[in-house]
C-alpha positions in Angstrom: -104.8 40.7 -57.8 -105.8 43.2 -60.5 -103.8 46.6 -60.7 -104.7 48.6 -57.5 -105.0 52.3 -57.5 -103.3 53.1 -54.2 -103.6 56.8 -54.7 -107.5 56.5 -54.7 -107.2 54.3 -51.5 -105.0 56.8 -49.7 -107.6 58.8 -48.1 -110.1 56.1 -46.9 -107.2 54.0 -45.7 -105.5 57.0 -43.8 -108.6 58.0 -42.2 -109.4 54.6 -40.9 -105.9 54.2 -39.5 -105.3 57.7 -38.1 -108.7 59.4 -37.9 -108.2 60.4 -34.2 -104.9 62.1 -35.0 -106.2 63.8 -38.2 -104.6 67.5 -38.2 -107.2 69.4 -40.3 -105.4 72.7 -40.0 -102.4 71.4 -41.8 -104.3 69.1 -44.3 -105.0 70.1 -47.9 -106.8 68.9 -50.9 -103.7 67.0 -52.0 -102.1 66.1 -48.7 -103.5 64.9 -45.2 -101.6 65.5 -42.1 -101.8 63.6 -38.9 -100.4 64.1 -35.6 -100.4 67.3 -33.3 -97.5 68.6 -35.4 -98.5 67.0 -38.6 -95.5 64.9 -38.7 -97.3 62.2 -40.8 -98.2 63.2 -44.3 -100.2 61.2 -47.0 -99.9 62.3 -50.6 -103.3 61.8 -52.0 -102.1 62.0 -55.8 -99.4 59.4 -55.5 -100.6 57.3 -52.6 -97.3 57.7 -50.7 -96.6 58.6 -47.1 -93.7 60.4 -45.2 -93.2 60.3 -41.5 -91.2 63.4 -40.7 -90.6 62.4 -37.2 -88.6 59.2 -38.1 -87.5 60.5 -41.5 -89.1 57.5 -43.4 -91.4 57.1 -46.1 -92.9 54.8 -48.7 -96.0 53.5 -50.3 -99.5 52.9 -48.8 -99.1 49.2 -48.7 -95.8 49.6 -46.5 -97.6 52.1 -44.2 -100.7 49.5 -43.7 -98.1 46.7 -42.7 -96.3 49.2 -40.6 -99.3 50.1 -38.5 -101.2 46.7 -38.4 -98.6 44.2 -38.7 -100.7 42.5 -41.4 -100.1 41.9 -45.1 -101.1 45.1 -46.8 -103.3 43.4 -49.6 -105.0 41.2 -46.9 -105.9 44.2 -44.7 -107.4 46.1 -47.8 -109.5 42.9 -48.6 -110.6 42.4 -45.0 -111.6 46.1 -44.6 -113.4 46.2 -47.9 -111.3 48.7 -49.6 -110.8 46.2 -52.5 -112.3 43.1 -53.7 -110.5 39.8 -53.5 -109.8 38.9 -57.2 -107.0 36.6 -56.5 -107.0 33.6 -58.9 -109.6 35.2 -61.3 -109.0 35.7 -65.1 -105.7 35.7 -66.6 -104.1 38.1 -64.2 -102.1 36.4 -61.4 -102.0 37.7 -57.7 -99.9 40.5 -56.6 -96.8 38.5 -56.1 -96.5 37.5 -59.8 -95.4 39.4 -62.8 -98.5 40.2 -64.9 -97.1 39.7 -68.3 -93.9 38.3 -69.8 -92.9 38.9 -73.4 -91.9 35.8 -75.4 -88.6 37.4 -76.3 -86.5 40.3 -75.0 -83.0 41.5 -75.9 -80.7 43.5 -73.6 -77.6 45.2 -75.1 -74.6 45.6 -73.1 -72.4 48.7 -74.1 -69.0 50.4 -73.0 -69.0 53.7 -71.3 -69.6 55.6 -74.6 -72.7 53.5 -75.4 -71.0 51.4 -78.1 -72.5 47.8 -78.3 -70.3 45.1 -76.9 -72.7 42.1 -76.7 -76.3 41.3 -76.0 -78.3 39.0 -73.8 -81.4 37.3 -75.4 -84.2 36.1 -73.1 -86.8 33.8 -74.6 -89.8 31.8 -73.5 -91.1 28.8 -75.1 -94.9 28.0 -75.2 -94.6 26.3 -71.8 -93.2 29.5 -70.2 -89.6 28.0 -69.9 -87.0 30.7 -70.0 -83.6 30.4 -71.9 -80.8 32.9 -72.3 -78.3 33.4 -75.1 -75.5 35.9 -75.4 -74.1 37.3 -78.8 -71.0 39.3 -79.2 -70.8 42.4 -81.4 -68.1 41.9 -84.0 -67.5 44.2 -87.1 -70.8 46.0 -86.7 -73.0 43.1 -86.2 -74.0 40.6 -83.4 -72.7 37.1 -83.8 -73.3 33.8 -82.0 -70.0 33.9 -80.2 -68.6 35.5 -77.2 -65.0 34.9 -78.0 -62.7 37.9 -76.9 -65.6 39.6 -75.2 -65.0 41.1 -71.7 -68.0 41.3 -69.6 -69.2 44.7 -68.3 -72.0 45.7 -66.0 -75.5 46.2 -67.6 -76.2 49.9 -68.4 -72.6 51.0 -68.1 -73.1 54.3 -69.7 -75.6 55.3 -66.9 -73.1 53.7 -64.3 -70.2 55.9 -65.7 -72.2 59.1 -65.8 -74.1 59.1 -62.6 -71.1 58.7 -60.3 -72.6 60.2 -57.1 -75.5 58.0 -56.8 -75.8 54.6 -55.1 -75.8 51.6 -57.4 -78.5 48.9 -57.0 -77.2 45.5 -58.3 -80.0 43.2 -59.0 -80.4 39.7 -60.6 -81.5 40.2 -64.3 -81.8 42.9 -66.8 -85.5 43.0 -66.4 -85.2 44.1 -62.7 -82.4 46.6 -63.4 -84.6 48.3 -66.1 -87.7 48.3 -63.6 -85.4 50.2 -61.2 -84.0 52.5 -63.7 -87.6 53.3 -65.0 -88.3 54.2 -61.3 -85.4 56.7 -61.0 -82.8 54.4 -59.4 -79.3 53.7 -60.7 -79.4 49.9 -61.4 -77.4 47.3 -63.0 -76.7 43.6 -63.2 -74.3 41.1 -64.7 -74.8 38.9 -67.7 -75.2 35.1 -67.2 -77.4 35.1 -64.1 -76.8 34.4 -60.5 -73.3 33.1 -59.5 -71.8 34.4 -62.8 -70.1 37.5 -61.3 -66.8 37.9 -63.0 -63.7 39.7 -61.6 -63.6 41.9 -64.7 -66.8 43.8 -63.4 -65.2 44.9 -60.2 -63.4 47.8 -61.4 -66.6 49.6 -62.5 -67.7 49.9 -58.8 -64.4 51.3 -57.3 -65.4 53.8 -54.6 -69.1 53.4 -55.3 -71.9 52.8 -52.6 -73.3 49.4 -53.5 -76.6 48.1 -52.8 -77.2 44.4 -53.7 -80.8 43.0 -53.8 -80.9 39.2 -54.3 -83.5 37.1 -55.2 -85.5 35.3 -52.5 -83.8 31.8 -52.6 -80.6 30.2 -51.8 -79.1 30.8 -55.2 -79.7 34.6 -54.8 -78.3 34.6 -51.3 -75.1 32.8 -52.4 -74.8 35.3 -55.5 -74.9 38.2 -53.1 -72.2 36.8 -51.0 -70.1 36.3 -54.1 -70.6 39.8 -55.3 -69.7 41.1 -51.8 -66.5 39.1 -51.8 -65.5 40.5 -55.0 -66.3 44.3 -54.1 -65.4 44.2 -50.5 -61.9 45.9 -51.2 -63.1 47.9 -54.0 -66.5 49.5 -53.2 -66.9 52.4 -50.7 -69.8 50.8 -49.0 -71.9 47.6 -49.5 -75.3 46.7 -48.4 -77.4 43.5 -49.0 -81.1 44.1 -48.9 -83.3 41.0 -48.2 -86.7 42.1 -49.3 -88.4 39.4 -47.4 -87.6 41.3 -44.2 -90.1 43.9 -45.4 -92.6 41.8 -47.5 -93.1 39.0 -45.0 -95.1 36.8 -47.7 -92.4 37.2 -50.4 -92.5 33.9 -52.3 -89.6 31.7 -52.9 -87.5 33.1 -55.9 -89.4 36.4 -55.7 -87.4 39.3 -57.1 -87.5 43.1 -56.8 -90.1 43.3 -59.7 -92.4 40.9 -57.7 -91.8 43.3 -54.8 -93.0 46.3 -56.7 -95.8 44.4 -58.3 -97.0 43.5 -54.9 -98.0 47.0 -54.1 -94.7 48.3 -52.7 -93.3 51.5 -54.5 -89.8 52.8 -55.2 -89.8 54.8 -52.2 -90.5 51.7 -50.1 -87.3 50.0 -51.7 -85.2 53.1 -50.9 -86.4 53.2 -47.3 -85.6 49.4 -46.8 -82.1 50.1 -48.3 -81.5 53.1 -46.1 -82.4 51.1 -43.0 -80.2 48.1 -44.0 -76.8 47.8 -42.2 -73.6 48.0 -44.0 -72.1 44.6 -45.2 -69.9 43.3 -42.4 -71.5 45.3 -39.7 -73.3 43.0 -37.1 -77.1 43.6 -36.6 -77.8 44.6 -33.1 -81.4 43.5 -33.6 -80.5 39.9 -34.5 -77.7 40.0 -31.9 -80.3 41.0 -29.1 -83.1 38.7 -30.4 -82.4 36.1 -27.6 -82.0 38.8 -25.1 -85.6 39.9 -25.1 -87.7 39.5 -21.9 -90.6 37.3 -23.1 -94.0 36.5 -21.5 -92.7 33.1 -20.7 -89.8 34.5 -18.7 -92.3 36.5 -16.7 -95.3 34.1 -16.2 -93.5 30.6 -15.8 -91.0 29.1 -13.6 -87.6 28.7 -15.2 -86.2 25.1 -15.4 -84.2 24.0 -12.5 -80.4 24.1 -12.6 -78.9 20.7 -13.7 -76.3 19.0 -11.5 -73.4 16.9 -12.9 -72.8 15.6 -9.2 -76.0 16.4 -7.0 -75.2 19.1 -4.6 -71.5 19.2 -5.5 -71.0 20.1 -9.2 -73.4 22.0 -11.5 -73.7 21.0 -15.1 -72.4 23.1 -18.0 -69.8 25.3 -16.2 -66.0 25.6 -16.4 -64.5 24.8 -13.1 -61.0 23.9 -11.4 -59.8 21.4 -9.2 -56.4 22.5 -7.7 -53.8 20.7 -5.7 -50.0 20.7 -5.1 -48.0 18.2 -6.9 -48.2 14.6 -5.5 -51.3 15.4 -3.6 -53.5 13.0 -5.9 -55.5 15.5 -8.0 -55.3 13.6 -11.1 -56.4 10.4 -9.3 -59.3 12.5 -7.8 -60.3 13.6 -11.3 -60.2 10.1 -12.6 -62.3 8.9 -9.7 -64.9 11.6 -10.4 -64.8 10.6 -14.0 -65.4 6.9 -13.3 -68.2 7.8 -10.8 -70.0 9.9 -13.5 -69.4 7.3 -16.3 -70.9 4.5 -14.1 -73.5 6.7 -12.4 -72.1 5.8 -9.1 -72.1 8.3 -6.1 -69.2 10.4 -5.7 -68.4 10.5 -1.9 -72.1 10.3 -0.9 -73.2 12.8 -3.7 -75.6 11.1 -6.3 -75.0 11.2 -9.9 -78.2 12.2 -11.9 -77.5 9.7 -14.6 -74.6 7.9 -16.2 -73.1 9.9 -19.0 -69.9 10.1 -21.2 -66.6 11.6 -20.0 -63.6 12.7 -21.8 -60.3 12.7 -19.9 -57.6 14.8 -21.6 -54.2 13.8 -19.9 -51.2 15.8 -20.9 -49.1 14.7 -18.0 -49.6 10.9 -17.9 -49.1 8.6 -20.9 -51.5 5.9 -21.7 -49.9 3.2 -19.7 -49.8 5.3 -16.6 -53.5 6.2 -17.0 -54.2 2.4 -17.5 -52.3 1.7 -14.2 -54.4 4.2 -12.3 -57.6 2.8 -13.8 -56.3 -0.7 -12.9 -56.3 0.4 -9.3 -60.1 0.7 -9.3 -60.6 -2.4 -11.3 -58.5 -4.5 -8.8 -60.3 -3.2 -5.8 -63.5 -3.3 -7.7 -64.7 -0.1 -6.0 -65.2 3.5 -6.9 -65.3 5.1 -3.6 -66.5 4.5 -0.1 -69.3 6.2 1.9 -68.8 5.6 5.5 -67.1 2.4 4.7 -69.8 1.1 2.1 -68.0 0.2 -1.3 -69.5 1.3 -4.6 -68.8 -1.7 -7.3 -67.7 -0.7 -10.7 -70.2 -1.2 -13.6 -67.6 -2.6 -16.2 -70.1 -2.2 -19.1 -70.9 1.3 -18.3 -67.3 2.2 -17.9 -66.3 0.8 -21.2 -69.2 2.7 -22.9 -68.8 6.1 -21.3 -65.2 6.8 -20.4 -62.7 8.1 -22.7 -59.1 8.6 -21.8 -56.9 10.5 -24.2 -53.3 10.8 -23.6 -51.6 13.8 -25.2 -48.2 13.4 -23.7 -45.6 14.6 -26.1 -48.2 16.3 -28.3 -48.5 20.1 -28.8 -52.1 20.6 -28.0 -52.7 24.0 -26.7 -56.0 25.6 -26.1 -54.3 29.1 -26.0 -51.1 30.4 -27.5 -49.3 33.7 -27.0 -47.6 35.5 -30.0 -44.4 37.0 -28.8 -45.0 39.0 -25.6 -48.7 39.3 -26.3 -51.7 37.9 -24.5 -52.4 34.3 -25.1 -55.5 33.8 -27.3 -57.7 30.7 -27.9 -56.3 28.5 -30.8 -57.6 26.4 -33.5 -57.0 23.5 -31.5 -59.8 24.5 -29.1 -62.3 25.0 -31.9 -61.2 21.6 -33.4 -61.5 19.8 -30.1 -65.0 21.4 -29.8 -66.0 20.1 -33.3 -64.7 16.5 -32.5 -66.4 16.4 -29.0 -69.6 17.6 -30.7 -69.8 14.4 -32.8 -70.0 12.3 -29.7 -73.4 12.2 -28.1 -74.0 12.7 -24.3 -70.4 13.8 -23.3 -71.1 15.9 -20.1 -67.6 16.2 -18.7 -64.3 17.0 -20.1 -61.2 16.9 -17.9 -58.5 19.1 -18.8 -55.3 17.8 -17.0 -53.4 20.0 -16.4 -53.8 23.7 -17.0 -49.9 24.3 -17.4 -49.8 21.7 -20.1 -52.7 23.1 -22.1 -52.0 26.8 -21.6 -49.6 28.4 -24.1 -49.4 31.6 -22.1 -47.8 32.5 -18.8 -49.2 30.4 -16.0 -49.5 33.1 -13.4 -50.8 35.9 -15.8 -54.1 37.2 -15.1 -54.7 38.1 -18.7 -53.5 34.7 -20.0 -55.6 32.8 -17.4 -58.8 34.8 -18.3 -58.3 33.9 -22.0 -57.8 30.2 -21.1 -61.1 30.2 -19.3 -62.5 31.8 -22.2 -61.2 28.9 -24.6 -62.7 26.4 -22.2 -66.1 28.4 -22.0 -66.3 28.3 -25.9 -65.6 24.4 -25.6 -68.3 24.1 -23.0 -70.9 26.1 -25.1 -70.2 24.2 -28.4 -70.5 20.7 -26.5 -72.8 21.4 -23.6 -70.1 19.7 -21.4 -68.8 20.7 -18.0 -65.2 21.6 -18.2 -62.9 20.8 -15.2 -59.3 22.2 -15.4 -56.8 20.4 -13.1 -54.4 22.9 -11.8 -51.5 23.2 -9.4 -51.6 25.3 -6.1 -48.8 26.9 -4.4 -46.6 24.8 -2.1 -47.3 25.6 1.6 -50.8 26.6 1.0 -53.8 25.2 3.1 -56.3 24.6 0.1 -57.6 28.1 0.0 -58.8 30.0 -3.2 -55.8 32.2 -3.3 -53.4 29.1 -3.4 -54.6 28.1 -7.0 -52.0 29.0 -9.8 -53.0 31.2 -12.6 -53.6 34.5 -10.7 -56.7 36.0 -9.4 -58.5 36.2 -12.9 -58.0 32.5 -13.2 -60.5 31.7 -10.4 -62.6 34.8 -10.8 -63.4 33.7 -14.5 -64.3 30.2 -13.6 -67.8 29.5 -12.1 -66.7 26.6 -9.6 -63.3 25.7 -7.9 -62.3 23.1 -5.4 -59.0 22.1 -3.8 -57.4 18.8 -2.6 -55.1 19.5 0.4 -52.9 17.5 2.8 -54.6 19.0 5.9 -52.3 17.4 8.4 -49.0 18.4 6.7 -48.1 21.6 8.7 -45.4 21.2 11.4 -47.6 21.8 14.5 -50.4 19.3 13.4 -47.6 16.6 12.5 -46.4 17.0 16.1 -49.8 16.4 17.3 -50.0 13.3 15.2 -46.9 12.1 16.5 -48.1 12.5 20.1 -51.2 10.5 19.2 -49.2 7.8 17.7 -49.9 8.6 14.0 -46.8 8.0 11.8 -45.8 10.5 9.2 -46.8 8.4 6.2 -50.1 7.8 7.5 -50.8 11.5 8.1 -49.7 12.3 4.6 -52.6 9.9 3.2 -55.2 12.2 4.7 -56.5 14.9 2.3 -59.6 17.2 2.3 -61.6 18.1 -0.8 -62.9 21.6 -0.4 -65.1 23.8 -2.6 -63.4 27.1 -2.7 -65.6 28.9 -5.1 -69.3 28.2 -6.2 -71.5 30.7 -8.2 -74.6 28.6 -8.2 -75.3 25.9 -5.5 -74.3 28.0 -2.4 -72.0 25.2 -1.2 -68.9 27.3 -1.0 -66.7 25.9 2.0 -68.3 22.4 1.9 -65.5 20.0 2.7 -65.1 16.2 2.3 -62.4 14.4 4.2 -60.7 11.6 2.5 -57.9 9.1 2.9 -55.7 7.9 0.1 -55.9 4.1 0.3 -53.3 1.4 -0.2 -54.9 0.5 -3.7 -53.0 3.0 -5.8 -54.2 6.0 -4.0 -58.0 5.6 -4.5 -59.7 8.1 -2.2 -62.0 6.9 0.4 -64.2 9.1 2.7 -62.8 9.2 6.0 -63.5 11.1 9.3 -61.8 14.4 9.9 -58.5 13.6 11.4 -58.1 16.9 13.1 -61.4 16.1 15.1 -59.9 12.6 16.0 -56.7 14.2 17.0 -58.5 16.8 19.0 -60.8 14.3 20.8 -57.8 12.2 21.6 -55.8 15.2 22.9 -58.6 16.0 25.1 -58.9 12.5 26.6 -55.2 12.6 27.2 -55.5 16.0 28.9 -58.5 14.8 30.9 -56.6 11.8 32.1 -53.5 13.8 33.2 -55.8 16.3 34.9 -57.8 13.8 36.8 -54.7 12.1 38.0 -53.2 15.5 39.3 -56.5 16.7 40.7 -57.3 13.4 42.3 -53.8 13.3 44.2 -54.4 17.0 45.4 -57.9 16.1 46.5 -56.7 13.1 48.5 -53.8 15.2 50.2 -56.3 18.0 51.1 -58.9 15.7 52.7 -56.3 13.9 54.7 -55.2 17.2 56.1 -58.6 18.4 57.0 -59.8 15.0 58.4 -56.8 14.8 60.6 -57.8 18.1 62.2 -61.5 17.0 62.4 -62.3 19.7 59.8 -64.5 17.6 57.7 -65.3 18.7 54.2 -68.7 18.2 52.5 -69.3 18.2 48.7 -71.1 21.7 48.9 -68.3 23.2 51.0 -65.5 21.8 48.5 -67.6 23.3 45.5 -68.4 26.6 47.2 -65.2 27.3 49.0 -62.3 25.6 47.3 -63.3 25.7 43.6 -62.6 28.4 41.0 -59.3 29.6 39.4 -58.3 31.5 42.7 -59.5 28.5 44.8 -57.4 25.7 46.4 -57.4 23.5 43.1 -57.5 26.1 40.6 -60.3 24.7 38.4 -64.0 25.3 38.2 -66.6 23.7 40.3 -67.8 21.7 37.3 -64.4 20.1 36.8 -63.7 19.6 40.4 -67.0 17.8 41.0 -66.4 15.5 37.9 -63.1 14.5 39.6 -64.8 14.0 42.9 -67.5 11.9 41.3 -64.9 9.7 39.4 -62.7 9.3 42.5 -65.8 8.0 44.5 -66.9 5.7 41.6 -63.4 4.3 41.5 -63.3 3.7 45.3 -60.6 6.2 45.9 -62.9 8.5 48.2 -66.2 7.7 49.9 -68.8 9.5 51.8 -69.7 9.1 55.6 -73.0 10.5 57.2 -72.6 13.2 59.7 -74.8 14.4 62.5 -77.3 16.0 62.5 -77.2 15.9 58.6 -74.9 15.9 55.7 -72.1 13.8 54.4 -68.3 14.1 54.8 -65.6 13.1 52.2 -62.8 10.5 53.2 -60.0 8.7 51.7 -60.7 5.0 51.4 -57.1 3.9 51.7 -57.0 5.8 55.2 -59.9 3.7 56.4 -58.4 0.4 55.4 -55.6 1.1 57.7 
């Protein structure tokens, strides 16, 4: 675009944007005011604005962009404030410098203004730039920089204007442009990425504002300057102008920014709003926290399951059990099911995927022996007796068993008596796993071997879960931690080692428990002819924590088979024992009541006092009755005694039937 007179455009543009807010009482010939309190002012002489309410200001182009969200030049053209002359004549558009001299010299001096060296910028006929540096020796410039120590450009200004912030730009041309605008600006000789440590001392305790060019080289240069001045400068800001000028071209610089219609006040405002170097930007941090239209108007994706209806995907969970219960075998069995896509105790696997089993308790040979149990039996698990054969090809493709026995591989580590914190091994593991496609489950066996803190410390346990969450986030995998539970527990959530924070910090937890192991139950087993060794084979897999699926309390009853401890689904032995005990009790009760009933009938019949069924029920049943049982139980015994021929019924006159003992009639 040709040069734009923003001052002349200030009034028509302001009236178009804010006509309904025009404050005529506070406006004057040189200034327009808008808002009930006149908080927005437009300087008609300079084409600048000042928002007193937000304490911001700048040029007319920046104001247009703030109010419309459009590029300022585009908006002026669309609203017929200026003609579109882009691409016409010798003058380039507003993003380009209008004229470049064929040769320019920039002299670098010491604090007293004495020459030290100069930088020469030249352009050939094709417009290609070249730079030369000449040292100043014995009163004249020479084509050598031997013995010359680099200094910042305009060092005299820098050393005298000590209270002002220092703008560090790329190139002498840009520095002079800002100096002419009233800002204190400097640069280094040699271009981007040529910042020398000798320059650092000149910025001690200064407020530094770095403005890189809009390209990768410029961004790297800004980082290098920050690293050099981080311990020297008072404050550092890095101003990326493309955040204000959305259409800033690649390689654009601060001069291009000003040529595009922005003014020095816009630059100062952007610098003021920029956070200090090293301070996180809350706006960027919250960028993924915004509530979007999609979140309000569409249905979110369904939660993914690793094991349908049992284990959600992408969480950190725990499987806990006392030593020797078979928790590692259970974890391996789950790993094989997921690797092969075979159901895990009746729960379908959505699709076969890769599993990494990290074993810190069992060496490679022991892991091999356990795996061989499945291969030998050619089954993964049973669902009501139906076997699930192993797909050997999928198993080889998807299951990785890494033994770390004897290695110091800690996901957390405590220094002295402090809280254990995530280690570099945790990040290294995440980087390794991230290189393997489709790993969806990582087994960490066991918590005590991978935890460098105190096993029952709440704080250390929470940090261990945090390390596993980082691993899950980086890899997208579900992390299952195999942990111990206290001896004598009943498979409840409180039995898990690691303290309350261990379970609280996880999203899912299950226990494996020998549910026939307490003394009273073992006595019941013995009464039913179940040997101790058989009782110990029966375990239950119980979900004791679940944040997502609503399955807390779900229990799967299992039996460790003779094939190396492979778990098979089995009926609940407590139910079996209970039913058996009921049957035994019923048999004993029948024999006792039948004998009493026979004696009772003999007595009554001998005295011609015959008993009918209704009389037996109404007169002699109940806890206080002759037999001490309910009418229901008494009638069941009577019915069975008649069926078995112990008793029989004889018709009575005029009606009814009396009860008699069959053996007495035979005599």
